[in-house]
C-alpha positions as CSV (number, residue, x, y, z in Angstrom):
1,M,56.3,53.2,15.8
2,A,59.3,53.8,13.6
3,A,58.7,54.8,10.0
4,S,60.9,52.0,8.8
5,M,58.9,49.5,10.7
6,V,55.7,50.8,9.3
7,R,57.0,50.6,5.7
8,G,58.7,47.3,6.2
9,R,55.8,45.5,7.8
10,L,52.7,47.2,6.4
11,C,53.7,47.6,2.8
12,R,53.7,43.8,2.6
13,C,50.0,43.8,3.1
14,L,49.4,45.8,-0.1
15,L,50.1,43.1,-2.6
16,R,50.4,39.8,-0.9
17,R,52.9,37.4,-2.5
18,T,53.9,34.1,-0.8
19,K,56.9,34.7,1.3
20,H,55.0,34.6,4.6
21,L,51.7,33.0,3.6
22,E,51.5,29.3,2.8
23,P,48.8,27.8,0.5
24,G,45.7,26.1,2.0
25,F,46.8,27.2,5.5
26,P,44.2,28.4,8.0
27,H,45.2,32.0,8.7
28,T,44.3,33.5,12.0
29,S,44.4,36.8,13.8
30,V,47.9,35.9,14.9
31,R,49.1,37.4,11.6
32,N,47.7,40.8,12.4
33,A,48.5,41.1,16.1
34,S,51.3,43.4,17.3
35,Y,53.6,41.9,19.9
36,Y,57.1,42.8,21.1
37,V,59.6,40.4,22.6
38,L,60.8,42.2,25.8
39,L,64.1,40.5,26.8
40,P,66.5,41.9,29.4
41,E,69.4,40.9,27.3
42,I,70.4,38.9,24.2
43,P,69.4,35.3,24.9
44,P,72.5,33.0,25.4
45,D,70.9,30.2,23.4
46,T,72.9,28.6,20.6
47,A,72.3,25.7,18.2
48,E,73.9,23.4,20.7
49,T,71.5,24.3,23.5
50,N,68.2,25.2,21.5
51,A,66.7,22.9,18.9
52,V,64.8,25.8,17.3
53,M,68.1,27.1,16.1
54,R,69.3,23.8,14.5
55,F,67.9,24.5,11.1
56,K,70.0,21.9,9.3
57,E,68.2,19.1,11.2
58,L,64.7,17.9,10.9
59,P,62.8,19.0,14.0
60,K,62.3,16.7,17.0
61,F,59.1,18.3,18.3
62,G,59.0,16.6,21.7
63,S,62.2,18.2,22.8
64,I,61.1,21.8,22.0
65,T,59.5,23.9,24.8
66,P,57.6,27.2,24.5
67,K,60.6,28.9,26.1
68,D,62.9,27.5,23.4
69,V,60.6,29.0,20.8
70,V,60.7,32.5,22.3
71,L,64.4,32.5,23.1
72,G,65.6,30.7,19.9
73,A,63.5,32.7,17.5
74,A,64.3,36.0,19.3
75,K,68.0,35.3,19.2
76,L,67.9,34.5,15.5
77,A,65.9,37.7,14.8
78,I,68.4,39.8,16.7
79,E,71.3,38.2,14.9
80,F,69.4,38.7,11.6
81,E,68.9,42.4,12.3
82,T,72.5,42.9,13.5
83,N,74.0,41.1,10.5
84,L,71.7,42.7,8.0
85,G,72.5,46.1,9.5
86,N,76.3,45.4,9.1
87,H,75.7,44.2,5.6
88,L,73.7,47.3,4.7
89,E,76.5,49.5,6.1
90,Q,79.1,47.8,3.9
91,L,76.9,48.3,0.8
92,K,77.1,52.0,1.4
93,D,80.8,52.0,0.5
94,P,81.0,53.3,-3.1
95,Q,84.4,51.6,-3.4
96,M,82.9,48.2,-2.8
97,E,82.3,46.2,-6.0
98,K,78.7,45.1,-6.0
99,T,78.5,41.5,-7.3
100,F,75.5,39.1,-7.0
101,E,77.4,37.0,-4.5
102,N,78.4,39.8,-2.1
103,V,75.0,41.4,-2.2
104,F,72.7,38.4,-1.9
105,N,74.7,35.6,-0.2
106,P,74.8,37.4,3.2
107,I,71.0,37.7,3.1
108,E,70.5,34.1,2.2
109,E,72.9,33.1,5.0
110,I,70.9,34.7,7.7
111,S,67.4,34.3,6.3
112,V,67.2,30.5,6.2
113,P,67.8,29.9,9.9
114,L,65.3,32.6,10.9
115,N,62.6,31.3,8.5
116,Y,63.1,27.8,9.8
117,A,62.6,28.9,13.4
118,W,59.6,31.1,12.6
119,R,57.9,28.3,10.6
120,L,58.6,25.8,13.3
121,A,57.2,28.1,16.0
122,K,54.1,28.7,13.9
123,H,53.6,25.0,13.2
124,L,53.8,24.1,16.9
125,S,51.3,26.8,17.8
126,Y,48.8,25.2,15.5
127,I,49.3,21.5,16.3
128,K,50.1,21.6,20.0
129,G,47.2,21.6,22.4
130,N,49.1,24.0,24.6
131,E,48.2,27.7,24.9
132,K,51.8,28.4,25.8
133,F,53.0,27.5,22.3
134,R,50.4,29.9,20.8
135,E,51.5,32.6,23.1
136,S,55.2,32.0,22.2
137,F,54.5,32.4,18.5
138,Q,52.5,35.5,19.1
139,R,55.4,37.0,21.1
140,I,58.0,36.4,18.4
141,H,55.9,36.9,15.3
142,S,56.1,40.7,15.1
143,Q,59.8,40.9,15.8
144,V,60.6,38.3,13.2
145,D,58.3,39.9,10.7
146,Q,59.9,43.3,11.2
147,A,63.4,41.8,10.9
148,K,62.6,40.0,7.7
149,N,60.9,43.0,6.0
150,E,63.6,45.6,6.8
151,R,65.4,44.8,3.6
152,W,62.6,45.9,1.4
153,I,63.0,49.5,2.5
154,S,66.8,49.7,2.6
155,E,68.1,52.3,0.2
156,P,71.7,51.0,0.3
157,L,70.5,47.5,-0.6
158,Y,68.1,48.8,-3.3
159,N,70.9,50.8,-4.9
160,A,73.3,47.8,-4.7
161,V,70.7,45.6,-6.4
162,K,70.3,48.2,-9.2
163,E,74.1,48.2,-9.6
164,V,74.1,44.4,-10.0
165,N,71.2,44.6,-12.3
166,A,73.1,46.9,-14.7
167,D,75.2,43.9,-15.6
168,R,72.5,41.3,-15.4
169,S,73.3,39.5,-18.7
170,K,76.2,37.7,-16.9
171,L,73.8,36.2,-14.4
172,D,71.8,33.0,-14.6
173,T,68.0,32.9,-14.7
174,Y,67.6,32.3,-10.9
175,Q,69.9,35.3,-10.1
176,Q,68.0,37.5,-12.5
177,Q,64.7,36.6,-10.9
178,L,66.1,37.5,-7.4
179,L,67.0,40.9,-8.9
180,N,63.5,41.3,-10.3
181,L,62.0,40.4,-6.9
182,Y,64.1,43.0,-5.0
183,L,63.6,45.7,-7.5
184,L,59.8,45.2,-7.6
185,E,59.5,44.9,-3.8
186,G,61.5,48.1,-3.4
187,H,59.3,49.9,-5.9
188,L,56.0,48.7,-4.2
189,N,57.3,49.7,-0.8
190,G,57.8,53.2,-2.0
191,I,61.6,53.3,-1.8
192,E,61.8,55.5,-4.9
193,I,59.5,58.1,-3.3
194,S,61.1,61.1,-1.5
195,G,60.2,64.3,0.3
196,S,56.5,65.0,1.1
197,S,55.3,62.2,-1.0
198,R,57.2,59.7,1.1
199,K,55.7,61.1,4.3
200,K,52.2,61.0,2.8
201,F,52.8,57.4,1.7
202,I,53.8,56.3,5.2
203,D,50.8,58.1,6.7
204,I,48.5,56.4,4.3
205,L,49.9,53.0,5.2
206,R,49.3,53.7,8.9
207,K,45.7,54.7,8.2
208,L,45.1,51.8,6.0
209,T,46.3,49.3,8.6
210,R,44.1,50.9,11.2
211,E,41.1,50.8,8.9
212,R,41.7,47.2,7.9
213,N,42.0,46.1,11.5
214,T,38.9,48.0,12.4
215,F,37.0,46.4,9.5
216,R,38.0,42.9,10.6
217,S,37.2,43.6,14.3
218,K,33.7,44.9,13.6
219,V,32.9,41.8,11.5
220,M,34.1,39.5,14.2
221,V,32.1,41.4,16.9
222,C,28.9,41.2,14.9
223,Q,29.5,37.6,14.1
224,N,30.0,36.7,17.8
225,M,27.0,38.8,18.9
226,F,24.6,36.5,17.1
227,S,23.3,33.2,18.5
228,Q,20.0,31.4,18.3
229,W,19.0,28.4,20.5
230,V,16.8,25.7,19.0
231,T,15.1,23.0,21.0
232,D,13.6,20.8,18.2
233,Y,16.1,18.0,17.4
234,S,14.6,17.7,13.9
235,F,16.2,21.0,13.0
236,V,19.7,19.5,13.5
237,K,19.4,15.7,13.4
238,N,20.7,15.3,9.8
239,M,23.9,17.3,10.5
240,S,27.2,15.5,11.2
241,P,27.7,14.3,14.8
242,A,30.7,16.6,15.1
243,I,28.6,19.7,14.2
244,I,25.8,18.6,16.5
245,S,28.2,18.2,19.3
246,M,29.7,21.6,18.6
247,M,26.2,23.2,18.9
248,A,24.9,21.2,21.9
249,A,24.7,22.8,25.3
250,D,25.6,19.5,26.8
251,K,28.6,18.1,24.9
252,Q,28.3,14.8,26.8
253,Q,24.8,14.4,25.5
254,P,24.7,16.1,22.1
255,K,21.3,14.7,21.2
256,V,19.6,16.1,24.2
257,G,19.8,19.8,23.3
258,P,19.2,22.6,23.2
259,W,21.5,23.5,20.3
260,Q,23.1,26.9,19.7
261,V,23.2,28.2,16.1
262,T,26.1,30.6,15.6
263,L,27.6,32.3,12.6
264,Q,30.7,30.2,12.8
265,S,31.2,29.0,9.2
266,Q,30.8,25.3,9.9
267,V,27.7,25.7,11.9
268,Y,26.2,28.4,9.6
269,Q,26.6,26.3,6.5
270,A,25.4,23.1,8.1
271,F,22.3,24.8,9.5
272,L,21.4,26.3,6.1
273,E,21.8,22.9,4.5
274,H,19.9,20.8,7.0
275,C,17.3,22.9,8.8
276,H,13.8,22.3,7.3
277,N,12.3,25.5,8.9
278,R,12.5,28.2,6.3
279,T,12.0,31.1,8.8
280,L,14.9,29.9,10.9
281,R,17.1,29.6,7.9
282,W,16.3,33.1,6.8
283,N,17.0,34.5,10.2
284,V,20.5,32.9,10.3
285,W,21.2,33.8,6.7
286,Q,20.1,37.4,7.2
287,A,22.3,37.7,10.3
288,Y,25.3,36.4,8.4
289,N,24.9,38.6,5.4
290,S,24.2,41.8,7.3
291,R,27.2,41.6,9.6
292,A,28.6,45.1,10.0
293,G,26.1,46.4,7.5
294,P,24.5,49.8,7.6
295,K,21.3,48.4,9.1
296,H,23.0,46.5,11.9
297,Q,21.3,47.0,15.2
298,E,24.5,48.5,16.6
299,R,25.3,51.4,14.3
300,D,28.8,51.8,15.7
301,L,29.6,48.4,14.2
302,A,28.8,49.3,10.6
303,N,31.5,49.0,8.0
304,H,30.0,50.9,5.1
305,K,32.0,54.1,5.8
306,I,35.2,52.1,6.3
307,I,34.8,50.5,2.9
308,H,34.8,53.9,1.3
309,E,37.9,54.9,3.3
310,I,39.8,51.7,2.5
311,R,39.1,52.1,-1.2
312,L,40.3,55.8,-1.1
313,L,43.5,54.9,0.7
314,R,44.4,52.2,-1.7
315,Q,43.7,54.5,-4.6
316,D,46.0,57.1,-3.0
317,I,48.7,54.5,-2.8
318,A,48.3,53.6,-6.4
319,D,48.4,57.3,-7.4
320,I,51.6,57.9,-5.6
321,L,53.2,54.8,-7.1
322,G,52.0,55.8,-10.6
323,Y,49.2,53.3,-11.3
324,N,45.7,54.0,-12.7
325,S,44.0,52.1,-9.9
326,F,44.8,49.8,-7.0
327,A,43.6,46.9,-9.3
328,H,46.2,47.9,-11.9
329,M,48.8,48.0,-9.1
330,S,47.8,44.6,-7.9
331,M,48.6,43.1,-11.4
332,E,52.3,43.7,-10.7
333,T,52.4,40.6,-8.6
334,K,50.0,38.5,-10.6
335,M,50.3,36.0,-13.4
336,A,47.3,37.6,-15.2
337,G,49.4,40.7,-15.8
338,S,46.6,43.1,-16.5
339,V,43.2,44.1,-15.4
340,E,41.9,43.5,-18.9
341,N,43.1,39.8,-18.8
342,V,41.2,39.2,-15.5
343,L,38.0,40.8,-16.8
344,T,38.3,38.8,-20.0
345,M,38.6,35.6,-18.0
346,L,35.6,36.5,-15.8
347,E,33.5,37.5,-18.8
348,T,34.4,34.3,-20.7
349,Y,33.4,32.1,-17.8
350,K,30.2,34.1,-17.1
351,N,29.0,33.6,-20.6
352,H,29.7,29.9,-20.4
353,F,28.4,29.1,-16.9
354,K,25.5,31.5,-16.5
355,P,23.1,29.4,-18.8
356,I,24.2,26.3,-17.0
357,A,23.5,27.9,-13.6
358,K,20.1,29.0,-14.9
359,E,19.2,25.5,-15.9
360,E,20.4,24.2,-12.5
361,L,18.2,26.6,-10.6
362,E,15.2,25.9,-12.8
363,E,15.6,22.2,-12.1
364,L,16.1,22.8,-8.4
365,Q,12.9,25.0,-8.3
366,D,10.9,22.3,-10.1
367,F,12.2,19.7,-7.7
368,A,11.4,21.8,-4.6
369,V,7.9,22.4,-5.9
370,S,7.4,18.7,-6.5
371,E,8.4,18.2,-2.8
372,G,5.7,20.6,-1.6
373,F,7.7,23.9,-1.5
374,P,5.3,26.7,-2.4
375,H,7.8,29.6,-2.8
376,E,10.3,31.0,-5.3
377,L,13.8,29.9,-4.2
378,Q,15.8,32.5,-2.4
379,C,19.4,32.6,-1.3
380,W,18.5,31.0,2.1
381,D,16.6,28.2,0.4
382,V,19.2,26.9,-2.1
383,P,21.6,25.2,0.3
384,Y,18.8,23.2,1.9
385,W,17.1,22.1,-1.4
386,R,20.3,21.4,-3.3
387,R,21.3,18.9,-0.6
388,I,18.0,17.1,-0.8
389,H,18.1,17.2,-4.6
390,K,21.7,15.9,-4.7
391,N,21.0,13.1,-2.2
392,Q,17.9,11.9,-4.2
393,Y,19.7,11.8,-7.6
394,Y,23.3,11.1,-6.6
395,G,23.0,10.2,-3.0
396,I,25.2,7.5,-1.6
397,N,25.5,7.2,2.2
398,E,28.7,8.9,3.2
399,S,29.6,6.2,5.6
400,Q,29.2,3.7,2.8
401,I,31.5,5.8,0.6
402,A,34.1,6.1,3.3
403,Q,34.4,2.3,3.6
404,Y,36.2,2.3,0.3
405,F,38.7,5.0,1.4
406,P,40.8,3.7,4.3
407,L,43.6,6.2,5.0
408,S,46.5,3.8,4.5
409,H,45.3,2.7,1.1
410,V,44.5,6.2,-0.1
411,L,47.9,7.5,1.0
412,N,49.8,4.6,-0.6
413,S,47.8,5.0,-3.8
414,L,48.6,8.7,-3.8
415,F,52.3,7.9,-3.5
416,K,52.1,5.3,-6.3
417,F,50.3,7.9,-8.5
418,C,53.1,10.4,-7.9
419,E,55.7,7.7,-8.7
420,K,54.1,7.0,-12.0
421,L,53.4,10.6,-13.0
422,F,56.5,12.4,-11.6
423,G,59.1,9.6,-11.2
424,I,59.5,10.1,-7.5
425,T,59.5,7.5,-4.7
426,I,58.1,8.3,-1.2
427,K,59.4,6.2,1.7
428,D,58.2,5.9,5.3
429,E,61.3,7.0,7.4
430,S,59.5,7.5,10.7
431,D,62.0,5.1,12.4
432,Q,64.8,7.5,11.5
433,N,63.4,10.5,13.3
434,D,62.1,10.5,16.9
435,N,59.8,13.5,16.7
436,S,58.0,12.4,19.9
437,L,54.5,13.2,18.6
438,P,52.1,10.3,18.5
439,D,50.7,9.3,15.1
440,V,53.0,11.7,13.2
441,K,55.1,10.0,10.5
442,L,58.1,11.2,8.5
443,F,58.4,10.5,4.8
444,G,61.4,10.9,2.5
445,V,61.1,11.9,-1.2
446,Y,63.5,10.5,-3.7
447,D,64.0,11.1,-7.5
448,E,64.4,8.5,-10.2
449,K,68.1,8.1,-9.5
450,G,67.4,7.4,-5.9
451,E,68.8,10.7,-4.7
452,Y,67.1,12.4,-1.7
453,R,65.0,15.4,-2.6
454,A,62.9,16.3,0.4
455,S,61.0,15.1,3.5
456,F,57.6,15.8,5.0
457,F,55.9,15.1,8.3
458,F,52.4,13.7,8.1
459,D,50.1,14.5,11.0
460,P,46.7,13.0,10.2
461,Y,44.5,13.1,13.3
462,A,42.4,15.8,15.1
463,H,43.0,16.2,18.8
464,Q,42.3,18.6,21.6
465,G,43.9,22.0,21.0
466,K,44.9,21.3,17.4
467,M,43.7,23.9,14.9
468,S,41.0,22.5,12.5
469,G,41.6,22.4,8.8
470,T,44.0,20.8,6.3
471,W,47.2,22.2,5.1
472,M,50.7,21.5,3.7
473,E,53.2,24.1,4.6
474,I,56.9,24.5,4.0
475,G,59.1,23.9,7.0
476,R,62.4,24.7,5.4
477,E,63.1,26.0,1.9
478,R,65.9,24.6,-0.2
479,S,69.1,26.6,0.0
480,D,72.3,25.4,-1.8
481,L,74.3,28.0,0.1
482,H,73.5,26.1,3.3
483,G,73.4,22.7,1.7
484,V,69.8,22.0,3.0
485,K,66.9,20.4,1.2
486,P,63.3,21.3,1.8
487,F,60.8,19.7,4.1
488,S,57.1,20.3,4.7
489,Y,54.3,19.7,7.2
490,L,51.2,17.9,5.9
491,V,48.4,18.2,8.4
492,L,44.9,16.7,8.3
493,N,42.2,16.6,11.0
494,L,40.7,13.1,10.6
495,H,38.9,11.4,13.4
496,K,40.9,8.6,14.8
497,P,38.8,5.3,15.0
498,L,37.6,4.3,18.4
499,V,37.7,0.6,17.5
500,P,41.3,-0.6,16.8
501,S,40.0,-3.2,14.3
502,I,38.5,-0.5,12.1
503,P,41.0,1.6,10.1
504,T,40.7,5.4,9.6
505,L,38.2,5.9,6.9
506,M,38.1,9.1,4.7
507,T,35.2,10.9,3.1
508,L,35.5,11.9,-0.5
509,Q,35.8,15.5,0.5
510,E,38.8,14.6,2.7
511,V,40.4,12.7,-0.2
512,H,40.0,15.9,-2.3
513,M,41.6,18.0,0.4
514,L,44.5,15.5,0.7
515,F,45.2,15.7,-3.1
516,S,44.8,19.5,-3.0
517,E,47.3,20.0,-0.3
518,F,49.7,17.5,-1.6
519,G,49.8,19.5,-4.8
520,H,51.1,22.4,-2.8
521,G,53.6,20.1,-1.1
522,L,55.0,18.7,-4.4
523,Q,55.8,22.3,-5.5
524,Q,57.5,23.0,-2.2
525,M,59.5,19.8,-2.1
526,L,60.5,19.1,-5.8
527,T,62.1,22.5,-6.4
528,T,65.4,22.6,-8.1
529,V,65.9,26.3,-7.4
530,P,69.1,27.0,-5.3
531,Y,68.0,30.2,-3.6
532,S,65.4,30.0,-0.7
533,E,63.6,33.3,-1.5
534,I,62.5,31.9,-4.9
535,A,62.5,28.2,-4.2
536,G,59.3,26.1,-4.1
537,Q,56.2,28.3,-3.7
538,R,58.2,31.3,-2.5
539,N,57.7,34.2,-5.0
540,V,55.0,32.4,-7.0
541,E,52.4,34.9,-8.3
542,W,49.4,35.0,-6.1
543,D,47.0,33.9,-8.9
544,A,49.3,31.0,-9.8
545,L,49.8,29.7,-6.3
546,H,47.0,27.1,-6.5
547,V,47.8,25.7,-9.9
548,C,49.5,22.6,-8.7
549,S,46.8,22.1,-6.0
550,S,44.0,22.4,-8.6
551,F,45.9,20.2,-11.0
552,M,46.1,17.3,-8.5
553,T,42.4,17.5,-7.7
554,M,41.4,17.4,-11.3
555,W,42.7,13.8,-11.5
556,L,39.9,12.9,-9.1
557,S,37.5,13.6,-12.0
558,D,39.0,10.6,-13.8
559,A,37.2,7.4,-13.1
560,R,40.3,5.2,-13.3
561,T,42.3,7.4,-10.9
562,L,39.4,7.7,-8.4
563,K,38.8,3.9,-8.5
564,S,42.5,3.2,-7.9
565,L,42.3,5.0,-4.5
566,T,39.5,2.7,-3.3
567,S,39.7,-0.6,-1.4
568,H,36.9,-1.7,0.9
569,Y,38.4,-1.9,4.4
570,Q,36.9,-5.3,5.0
571,T,36.9,-7.1,1.6
572,G,39.7,-5.2,-0.2
573,E,37.5,-4.9,-3.3
574,P,37.6,-1.6,-5.3
575,M,34.6,0.6,-5.5
576,P,32.0,-0.7,-8.1
577,D,32.0,1.3,-11.4
578,E,28.4,2.4,-10.8
579,M,29.3,4.0,-7.5
580,V,32.4,5.7,-9.0
581,D,30.2,7.0,-11.8
582,T,27.6,8.3,-9.3
583,L,30.3,10.0,-7.3
584,L,31.7,11.8,-10.4
585,K,28.3,13.0,-11.4
586,G,27.6,14.2,-7.8
587,Q,30.8,16.3,-7.8
588,K,29.4,18.3,-10.7
589,H,26.1,18.9,-9.0
590,M,25.2,22.6,-9.4
591,I,28.7,23.4,-10.5
592,G,27.4,26.3,-12.6
593,F,25.7,27.9,-9.7
594,D,28.8,27.7,-7.5
595,M,31.0,29.0,-10.3
596,M,28.7,32.0,-10.8
597,R,28.9,32.9,-7.1
598,Q,32.7,32.9,-7.2
599,L,32.8,34.8,-10.5
600,Y,30.5,37.4,-8.9
601,L,32.7,37.9,-5.9
602,S,35.8,38.1,-8.2
603,A,34.1,40.7,-10.4
604,L,32.8,42.7,-7.4
605,D,36.3,42.8,-5.9
606,M,37.9,44.0,-9.2
607,E,35.2,46.6,-9.8
608,L,35.4,48.0,-6.3
609,Y,39.1,48.8,-6.9
610,I,38.6,50.1,-10.4
611,S,35.4,52.1,-10.2
612,K,34.7,55.2,-8.1
613,E,31.0,54.4,-7.7
614,H,29.6,53.9,-4.2
615,W,30.1,50.3,-3.1
616,H,26.3,49.7,-2.9
617,E,25.8,50.7,-6.6
618,V,28.7,48.5,-7.6
619,M,27.2,45.6,-5.7
620,N,23.8,46.0,-7.4
621,R,25.3,46.3,-10.9
622,I,27.6,43.3,-10.6
623,W,24.9,41.2,-8.9
624,D,22.5,41.8,-11.7
625,D,25.1,40.9,-14.3
626,Y,26.2,37.6,-12.6
627,M,23.6,36.3,-10.2
628,L,20.3,34.7,-10.9
629,L,18.6,34.9,-7.6
630,P,17.2,38.3,-6.4
631,L,19.4,40.4,-4.2
632,S,17.7,40.8,-0.8
633,E,17.4,44.3,0.6
634,D,18.8,43.0,3.8
635,D,22.0,41.8,2.1
636,A,25.1,43.9,2.8
637,H,27.7,41.2,2.3
638,P,30.4,43.6,1.1
639,C,30.5,45.0,4.7
640,S,31.8,41.6,5.9
641,F,33.9,40.8,2.8
642,T,37.1,40.5,4.9
643,H,39.0,38.8,2.1
644,I,39.3,42.0,0.1
645,F,39.1,44.7,2.7
646,S,41.2,43.4,5.6
647,D,42.9,40.2,4.5
648,Q,45.1,39.0,1.6
649,H,42.8,39.3,-1.5
650,P,42.2,43.0,-2.4
651,A,41.9,43.1,-6.2
652,A,43.0,39.4,-6.1
653,Y,39.9,37.4,-5.2
654,Y,39.8,36.0,-8.8
655,S,43.1,34.2,-8.1
656,H,41.6,30.8,-7.3
657,K,39.6,30.9,-10.6
658,W,42.7,31.9,-12.5
659,S,44.7,29.0,-10.9
660,E,41.9,26.6,-11.9
661,M,42.0,27.9,-15.5
662,I,45.8,27.3,-15.7
663,A,45.4,23.9,-14.0
664,A,42.6,22.9,-16.5
665,D,44.8,23.9,-19.4
666,I,47.6,21.7,-18.0
667,F,45.3,18.8,-17.4
668,A,44.0,19.1,-20.9
669,A,47.5,18.3,-22.1
670,F,47.1,14.9,-20.5
671,E,43.6,14.4,-21.9
672,E,44.8,15.2,-25.4
673,V,47.1,12.2,-25.4
674,G,44.6,10.0,-23.7
675,L,44.7,9.3,-19.9
676,E,44.9,5.6,-20.6
677,Q,48.2,6.1,-22.5
678,T,50.5,5.3,-19.6
679,E,53.8,6.1,-21.3
680,L,52.6,9.3,-22.9
681,V,51.0,10.5,-19.7
682,S,54.2,9.7,-17.7
683,A,56.2,11.7,-20.2
684,I,53.9,14.8,-19.8
685,G,54.0,14.2,-16.0
686,R,57.8,14.5,-16.1
687,R,57.5,17.7,-18.1
688,F,55.1,19.1,-15.5
689,R,57.6,18.1,-12.7
690,D,60.5,19.8,-14.5
691,T,58.5,23.0,-15.0
692,F,55.9,23.9,-12.5
693,L,57.1,21.7,-9.7
694,A,60.8,22.3,-10.1
695,L,60.9,26.0,-11.1
696,G,58.2,27.5,-8.8
697,G,59.0,31.1,-8.2
698,S,62.2,31.2,-10.1
699,M,60.6,32.7,-13.2
700,S,57.2,34.1,-14.1
701,A,54.4,31.6,-14.2
702,N,53.6,32.7,-17.7
703,K,57.1,31.7,-18.9
704,I,56.8,28.3,-17.1
705,F,53.4,27.7,-18.6
706,R,54.8,28.3,-22.1
707,M,57.7,25.9,-21.4
708,F,55.1,23.3,-20.5
709,R,52.4,23.9,-23.0
710,G,54.2,25.7,-25.9
711,R,51.7,28.5,-25.9
712,D,49.9,31.0,-23.7
713,P,47.0,29.8,-21.5
714,S,43.4,29.9,-22.8
715,P,40.3,30.5,-20.7
716,D,38.3,28.4,-23.1
717,V,39.9,25.2,-21.9
718,I,38.1,25.1,-18.6
719,K,34.8,24.8,-20.5
720,R,35.9,21.4,-21.7
721,I,37.2,20.3,-18.4
722,W,34.0,21.2,-16.6
723,K,31.7,20.1,-19.4
C-alpha cells in the first residue's frame, strides 16, 4: 500500500470530523473494508449515459443500476484524481500567483460531482433490498475515499494554502474558514513532519489501523458466538412482535418457539427488560459485558492487550504532532476546545445528577422489594425492574399512544412547526420527480420570500433488505460555484399498515427520532454557505454535530408542542392533557441514572487517553466516582468499547452530552421569553435559523453560539432544562 494512500485514508480516522460521516446514520463495516475497483480501462460513461454522474439533477432511483453505480462513481473518482493531480502540478510553479480562487475553485469543481455519486451509491446500498447495490458501494468506496483524501497530504497544495493564508485579511469569513480547514487537516495528517519522524508516523498509522480492525473483529466474533435458546414463552411474551419474530426459530409461527437470545443490541436490550428469570438475565448480561474480555473462554479473542497497544500508538501520534496526549490532540477538532473544559462539564453534570440517580435507584429498589424481589439490584436487574416501575406509575399502552400519532398528521405538524419557528415552507413535490420508489416522497423547502432553498426525499417504511434505523443524510451539498442547492435523504423504518383503512401510527419514540433527524436535516438544507466543504454539517465540530438534533427534540418536552402533534386517527381529537402530562413525566423516568451511565463512559474515554494507568485501574477508579451499582468482577466492558477503540469516538465519547448542553442553552433562550409568546419565540427561531442552521461549519461553533446567545455556553443551563 502506497504511503500516500495510508496517510490520506488512515489519518482521517484519528480525529473524525464530518466530511464523510453523517449524523444519526447507521454506520456499518462497509466504512472499514478495503476494496479496489479493477477496471480494464477508463469507463466510457458520461452524464448523458449514466444518471449517477448527473449531479445537478435530483436522483431518479429507479433508473439507476448497480453497474451504473460502479462505472459512474469509478469514472468520477478517476477524473477527480487526474484533475487533482494536474492541479497540484500547477501549484508547484513558483511563478504562479496563488489566489483563493485558483487554489480552491478547481477542488470545489471536481469534489461536488464525486460526493454526489458516492452519497447516492451509499444511499442505494442501504435502502435497496438488493445485494448487488451493497456490493457496488463496497467496490467503489475505497477508491473514492482514497481520491478525496489525497489532498490532505499534498505538500504543493499545503504550501499554496499557506501562501493564500499570508494575505487572509482580504478574504471573507467563509474563505478564511476553508483556509483554516486545510491548514489544520494538513497538520493533523503529518504534512509538516519530515525524515525519520515521517516514516515513524506512517508506520504508526499502519499499526493503529491493524489494531483497530482486530479489536472490532474480535468483538464481533465474540458477539456472534453467543446464543441461548429459551422454550418458555413467558420469557419473551411481553416483547414487541417484531423482536419475538426476530428471535423465533419459526418466523411463520413466532409464538410457537423456541426463541434464540443473541447479543444483537435489539434482542439483548429487549431480553433484559422483559425476561422475568434473573439467572437468564445475568447470563445474557455477563456474555455481553465480557465480550473479548481477558476471561473469555477463547483467550485468543481477548482485547485487553490490544487496548494497551491502541492507547500507546495514539499517544505516539500525539507526541510526534506535539500534543500532551491524544485527548489534547482530539480537542483540535472539537467545540469544547480543551480537555479541561470537557472535564469541567462532566464534573458539573456528575455533581448535579448523581444525587438524582441515587434517589432513583433507592426508589426502584424499594419498588422491587415491594413486588417480592429479595435481592439488591444489580446491573442485570435494573432494565427489567425500571420497565415495570415505569409502566405502573406512568404506563400508557403503547398502541393507545400511537393512535394519537398518525404519520401524516405528525409530519404536517412538524412542517407547520418549522414554518412558525424558522419561516420556511415545506411543499410536497412528489409529482415533479419520478423516483420510481414506492412510498418515497419528495419535498421542497422554501424561505419566507418563496425562494427555493433545498429538497429532501422522505422514505418512511421498512421493507425487506432495507437497513434498519432512522437517519437524515445529505445527498448533495450546496455549491455556488456549480449553482446547486442541497438535498437530503430522510429515512425511517415504520411498519406499513396491513389494513388500508388504518393509517400509519407512530410510537412516541419514533416521533422523537423523526424530530431528532429533522434537526440534522435543517442544518444540511438551510445553509447559506457557498462552499460545499463547509456547507451544512460539513466541517461542524464533532461535539457540536448533534446540537440542532437535540434542540429539536427538546421541544417535545413542551406540553403545547407535543399536543399539537396529536390527532386521534379515528376521531381527530388531540391527546387529552392528562395523557400528555403522563407522557412528559414518563420521558424523565430514571433520567439521572441514564445520565450517569453516559457521563461514566465519557469520563472513562477521556481518562484512558490522558492517563497512563492500566485500563482496568482506570475503569475501577472512574466507575467508583460515577456509578452507584457495584462493578461485577465479570465486567470487562472496555474490551468491547468499539466506539473509542475502533470507531469514531476516541477521546470524543462526551460529544453527545456536549451537544445536549449547547442545545439546552439554546432552548433556554426560548424559555426565557416564554414559550407561549409566539412573536418573541418566532424572532428567536429566526435568529437560530440565521446562525446555527445557516452557518454550520463555516465558522467555529463557539463563535456561532456567541452570535446567537451573546455569551459563552454554560453547563449549568442543562440542570434547569432537565429539572
